[in-house]
C-alpha positions as CSV (number, residue, x, y, z in Angstrom):
1,M,-26.0,-4.2,-10.8
2,T,-22.9,-2.0,-10.7
3,V,-19.7,-3.3,-9.2
4,A,-16.3,-1.7,-8.4
5,V,-13.1,-3.3,-7.1
6,V,-10.6,-1.4,-4.9
7,F,-7.1,-2.9,-4.8
8,D,-4.3,-2.2,-2.4
9,S,-1.0,-1.9,-4.2
10,A,2.0,-3.4,-2.4
11,G,1.5,-7.1,-1.7
12,T,-1.8,-7.1,-3.6
13,L,-1.1,-6.1,-7.1
14,L,2.6,-5.8,-6.7
15,N,5.1,-8.5,-5.5
16,T,6.9,-6.4,-2.9
17,Y,10.3,-6.6,-1.2
18,R,11.0,-4.3,1.7
19,V,14.0,-3.4,3.8
20,A,14.3,-1.4,7.0
21,K,17.4,0.0,8.6
22,D,17.3,0.1,12.4
23,I,18.9,3.5,12.9
24,R,19.8,3.1,16.6
25,N,21.4,-0.3,16.2
26,Q,22.7,0.3,12.7
27,K,21.2,-3.1,11.6
28,L,19.6,-3.9,8.2
29,L,16.3,-5.8,8.3
30,P,15.8,-7.3,4.9
31,G,12.3,-8.7,3.9
32,I,10.5,-6.9,6.7
33,E,6.8,-6.1,6.7
34,T,6.8,-2.4,7.3
35,T,3.1,-2.0,8.1
36,T,3.2,-4.7,10.7
37,L,6.4,-3.2,12.1
38,T,4.6,0.2,12.3
39,F,1.5,-1.2,13.9
40,S,3.5,-3.0,16.6
41,S,3.7,0.3,18.4
42,T,1.2,3.1,18.9
43,D,4.0,5.6,18.8
44,R,5.2,4.7,15.3
45,V,4.3,6.6,12.1
46,L,5.2,5.3,8.6
47,I,5.9,8.1,6.1
48,V,6.8,8.1,2.4
49,L,9.2,10.6,0.9
50,P,8.6,12.0,-2.6
51,V,12.2,11.8,-3.6
52,H,13.8,9.9,-6.6
53,S,16.1,7.0,-5.6
54,K,18.7,8.3,-8.1
55,D,18.8,11.7,-6.3
56,L,19.2,10.0,-3.0
57,M,22.1,7.8,-4.2
58,A,23.9,10.9,-5.6
59,A,23.8,12.7,-2.2
60,P,26.6,12.6,0.4
61,G,26.0,9.5,2.5
62,D,27.2,11.1,5.7
63,A,24.7,14.0,5.5
64,L,21.9,14.1,8.0
65,L,18.7,12.9,6.3
66,S,16.8,15.7,8.0
67,D,19.2,18.3,6.5
68,Y,18.9,16.8,3.1
69,L,15.1,16.9,3.2
70,I,15.2,20.6,4.4
71,R,17.8,21.7,1.9
72,H,15.8,20.2,-1.1
73,D,12.4,21.2,0.3
74,I,11.2,17.6,0.4
75,G,7.8,17.0,2.1
76,F,6.4,13.7,3.2
77,G,3.1,11.7,3.2
78,I,1.7,9.8,6.1
79,S,1.3,6.2,5.0
80,C,0.4,4.3,8.1
81,T,-0.2,5.0,11.8
82,R,-2.3,3.8,14.7
83,K,-2.1,7.1,16.5
84,I,-3.9,10.3,15.6
85,T,-1.0,12.6,14.8
86,T,-0.9,15.9,12.9
87,S,1.5,16.5,9.9
88,E,3.0,19.4,11.9
89,E,3.9,17.1,14.8
90,I,5.5,14.6,12.5
91,G,7.3,17.3,10.6
92,D,8.7,18.7,13.9
93,V,10.3,15.3,14.5
94,L,11.4,14.4,11.0
95,Y,13.1,17.7,10.2
96,A,14.9,17.9,13.5
97,D,16.2,14.4,13.6
98,E,19.9,14.1,14.3
99,R,20.4,10.3,14.0
100,A,19.4,9.1,10.5
101,R,21.8,9.7,7.6
102,V,21.3,9.7,3.9
103,G,23.6,6.7,3.8
104,D,21.0,4.7,5.8
105,L,18.5,5.1,3.0
106,Q,21.2,4.5,0.4
107,E,21.9,1.1,2.1
108,C,18.2,0.2,1.9
109,I,18.0,1.2,-1.7
110,R,21.0,-0.8,-2.7
111,N,19.6,-3.9,-1.0
112,V,16.2,-3.6,-2.6
113,W,17.7,-3.0,-6.0
114,T,19.8,-6.2,-5.9
115,V,16.5,-8.1,-5.5
116,C,14.3,-6.5,-8.0
117,K,16.6,-5.1,-10.7
118,A,15.9,-8.0,-13.1
119,E,12.2,-7.2,-13.3
120,S,11.0,-5.3,-16.4
121,V,8.7,-2.9,-14.4
122,V,9.8,-1.8,-11.0
123,T,8.7,0.9,-8.5
124,L,10.9,2.0,-5.6
125,N,9.6,3.9,-2.6
126,S,11.6,5.2,0.3
127,G,10.5,6.6,3.6
128,A,10.9,6.2,7.3
129,I,9.3,5.0,10.5
130,I,9.3,7.8,13.1
131,D,8.9,7.1,16.8
132,M,6.9,10.0,18.1
133,A,7.5,9.1,21.8
134,Q,11.3,9.1,21.3
135,R,11.0,12.0,18.8
136,A,13.4,10.4,16.3
137,I,13.6,8.5,13.0
138,E,13.6,4.9,14.2
139,F,13.9,3.1,10.8
140,A,14.8,4.1,7.3
141,I,12.7,2.2,4.7
142,T,12.8,1.3,1.1
143,A,10.4,-1.0,-0.8
144,G,10.6,-2.3,-4.4
145,G,7.5,-3.6,-6.2
146,W,6.7,-5.3,-9.5
147,P,3.4,-6.7,-10.8
148,F,2.4,-10.1,-9.8
149,D,1.9,-12.6,-12.6
150,G,-1.6,-12.3,-13.7
151,A,-2.3,-8.8,-12.2
152,K,-2.5,-7.0,-15.5
153,E,-4.6,-9.8,-17.0
154,A,-7.0,-9.6,-14.0
155,I,-7.4,-5.8,-14.4
156,T,-8.1,-6.2,-18.2
157,A,-10.7,-8.9,-17.6
158,L,-12.5,-6.8,-15.0
159,H,-12.6,-3.8,-17.4
160,R,-13.9,-6.0,-20.2
161,M,-16.8,-6.9,-17.8
162,G,-17.5,-3.2,-17.3
163,V,-16.2,-3.3,-13.7
164,P,-14.0,-0.2,-12.8
165,T,-10.9,-0.8,-10.7
166,F,-9.3,1.5,-8.2
167,I,-6.0,1.6,-6.3
168,A,-5.9,2.8,-2.7
169,S,-2.4,2.6,-1.3
170,G,0.0,4.1,1.2
171,D,2.6,4.4,-1.6
172,R,3.4,7.7,-3.2
173,V,1.3,8.8,-6.1
174,T,3.9,9.2,-8.8
175,K,5.0,5.6,-8.4
176,L,1.5,4.3,-8.3
177,E,0.5,6.2,-11.4
178,R,3.4,4.6,-13.3
179,M,2.3,1.1,-12.2
180,A,-1.4,2.0,-13.0
181,D,-0.4,3.0,-16.5
182,H,1.2,-0.5,-16.9
183,L,-1.8,-2.3,-15.5
184,G,-4.4,-0.2,-17.4
185,I,-6.0,1.6,-14.5
186,P,-6.9,5.2,-15.2
187,R,-4.8,7.7,-13.1
188,D,-8.0,9.4,-11.8
189,R,-8.8,6.1,-10.0
190,V,-5.5,6.0,-8.2
191,Y,-5.4,7.2,-4.5
192,G,-1.8,7.4,-3.1
193,V,-0.4,8.1,0.3
194,A,-3.7,6.7,1.8
195,T,-3.7,5.9,5.5
196,P,-5.9,3.1,6.7
197,T,-8.6,5.6,7.6
198,V,-8.4,7.2,4.1
199,K,-8.6,3.8,2.5
200,A,-11.7,3.0,4.5
201,Q,-13.3,6.4,3.5
202,I,-12.6,5.7,-0.2
203,V,-14.4,2.4,0.0
204,S,-17.3,4.1,1.9
205,D,-17.5,6.9,-0.7
206,L,-17.6,4.4,-3.6
207,R,-20.4,2.4,-2.0
208,Q,-22.5,5.5,-2.5
209,E,-21.9,5.2,-6.3
210,Y,-21.9,1.4,-6.8
211,D,-24.2,-1.4,-5.7
212,Q,-21.3,-3.6,-4.6
213,V,-17.8,-2.5,-3.7
214,L,-15.1,-5.2,-3.3
215,M,-11.9,-4.4,-1.3
216,V,-8.8,-6.5,-2.0
217,G,-5.9,-6.2,0.4
218,D,-3.2,-8.1,2.1
219,G,-2.1,-6.3,5.2
220,I,-3.2,-4.9,8.6
221,N,-3.3,-1.4,7.1
222,D,-6.2,-2.7,4.8
223,L,-8.3,-3.9,7.7
224,C,-10.6,-0.8,8.0
225,A,-11.2,-0.7,4.3
226,L,-12.0,-4.4,4.3
227,R,-14.5,-3.9,7.0
228,N,-16.2,-1.0,5.1
229,A,-16.5,-3.0,1.8
230,D,-19.5,-5.0,0.7
231,I,-17.1,-7.9,0.0
232,A,-13.7,-8.3,1.7
233,I,-11.0,-10.2,-0.2
234,L,-7.8,-11.1,1.5
235,T,-5.0,-12.0,-0.8
236,V,-2.0,-14.1,0.4
237,Q,-0.1,-14.1,-2.8
238,Q,2.6,-12.2,-1.0
239,P,4.4,-14.6,1.4
240,G,4.4,-13.7,5.1
241,D,2.4,-14.0,8.3
242,R,-0.8,-12.0,8.8
243,P,-2.8,-11.0,11.8
244,E,-5.8,-13.3,12.5
245,E,-8.1,-10.2,12.3
246,L,-7.6,-10.2,8.5
247,Y,-8.7,-13.8,8.1
248,T,-11.7,-13.2,10.4
249,E,-12.8,-10.1,8.4
250,A,-12.3,-11.7,4.9
251,D,-15.2,-13.1,2.9
252,Y,-12.7,-14.7,0.6
253,V,-9.1,-15.6,0.9
254,V,-7.3,-15.9,-2.4
255,K,-3.8,-17.1,-3.4
256,N,-3.7,-15.3,-6.7
257,V,-5.1,-11.8,-7.7
258,G,-6.6,-13.4,-10.7
259,E,-9.1,-15.2,-8.5
260,V,-10.8,-11.8,-8.0
261,V,-12.1,-12.0,-11.5
262,T,-13.9,-15.3,-10.8
263,I,-15.4,-13.8,-7.6
264,V,-16.8,-10.9,-9.5
265,Q,-18.1,-13.1,-12.3
266,D,-19.9,-15.3,-9.8
267,L,-21.3,-12.2,-8.0
268,I,-22.7,-10.8,-11.2
269,A,-24.1,-14.2,-12.3
270,A,-25.8,-14.7,-9.0
271,R,-27.4,-11.3,-9.2
272,K,-28.7,-11.9,-12.7
273,S,-30.1,-15.2,-11.6
274,C,-31.8,-13.5,-8.6
275,D,-33.2,-10.8,-10.9
276,R,-34.6,-13.4,-13.2
277,D,-36.0,-15.6,-10.5
278,G,-37.2,-12.9,-8.2
279,C,-35.1,-14.0,-5.2
280,G,-33.8,-10.5,-4.5
281,A,-30.2,-9.3,-3.9
282,A,-27.8,-10.8,-1.4
283,Y,-25.5,-8.3,0.3
284,K,-22.7,-8.8,2.8
285,R,-23.5,-5.7,4.8
């Protein structure tokens, strides 16, 4: 039997701290769950910006963020949305925004860095939540992530069992590749800037190649992928409240990413036992 495991990144493999800046009210929201914030309104779109934090920190803080993005020819990736929206429509709002300043993102970056600067391996991602109905940037966003204890060991153990691992995440690709290098996941198995729909499609495509595909996620943006997997694993290693739908969909709820190894071991052992005793294969879906 062939088995593959797909991991979300932030909150699943990475201990993640996120900050949002409410642009209209000029209020910093530390420790916010950005996907839940995005999904709370059908008009919100979470985007990631492929820009280095050091470059942002060196820019004039009073400059419009939209002007900075245009001047440096910076695109964006759609990370999470409940509404079917085209890139052109999002770009029309993002690059015309007249409220968000570079300084709003700088404030987010500084706050995140104070929390995660002591970690040996850190990724920083910045972006924004756009309100398509109001046609404006509603929140500036920065997230910092570092591997959970046991994450690298879990990936190594799965690979030693001959089980390939994949990352499907809404984070930007360059940051994911750096973390994948640390964890030992090949870069060609890393899928970045993946919306919930794209994550679900990745799982469906892998099910055409493997007998069993496990999806490991922690947030509402993983729900579609969990539903498409043969086995859905919800990890609650990252503190915070989660929608009840995630618990309903999950076949397993784990408190540490290392528990995924045991689930895979038991799955393979059960299949070998069935093959030996002629009981057939047991599949979730």
